[in-house]
C-alpha angles and dihedrals in degrees: 000000000000117000107251091231088064089055092052092066090071098048116116100149131052125196118192135188114215114214109061093011107049089023134036089250095251117126118197115209123213124208087255091057096254115148115221126198133179126222131198115251091211089058087050093051092052092046095053091045092051090052091050090049091055102257116142114238120195124185119202116179139161089216121095102203112142090203087064090052090049092050092054093044089054088053090053098254111148103178105070120157113183130175092032112159095180111035092189088069091061089046091052091049090053090048093048090053091048088234100143142023107236093210091055093050130099115201119192115197136150110200146036097282087065096051101090095051093042089059090059102051131084094237117030109187137175144184119263091257097052119130117271095252090059094044090054093059097038120107089197128034112190118226086227126082124235111285092017103085107295091125093052089046095060095037092050093047093051093046091048091053088050094044092239100111112071134318135199090263089061133258117006095218 
């Protein structure tokens, strides 16, 4: 089996699920019915840096929270698909447009709705607390749980392989 670090050298596009990857999967409910989530600022730092470095970031989530959309827009992410019940349909749309190369794509998901797309990418990845079915098809399992730095983990590793993260002379940007 290929060492996952060898696979990272080809990655140019990242696709991320939100709940359970960008968040810890817990949703707090207010009396008004609003659903609140928390996100890791270190994941956010790595996301905005990846965008600045020219990596394509795509968000595909079943959730519909506009605050989530706003967060990603502030980080510079342009491809945000919310309220998606069948993630494979967004994947197929991207494939039909010729937008991405599947073998140069890393998809990080944590649960069954991510399975179909993860089977089609070059580097399927997941947080440490993903469900077993997702762990079985992942070529990389982060040592971090969802919402606790797993996104930064994969972004940082890819950018280090490419020499675009940080070097001993300081920031690379």
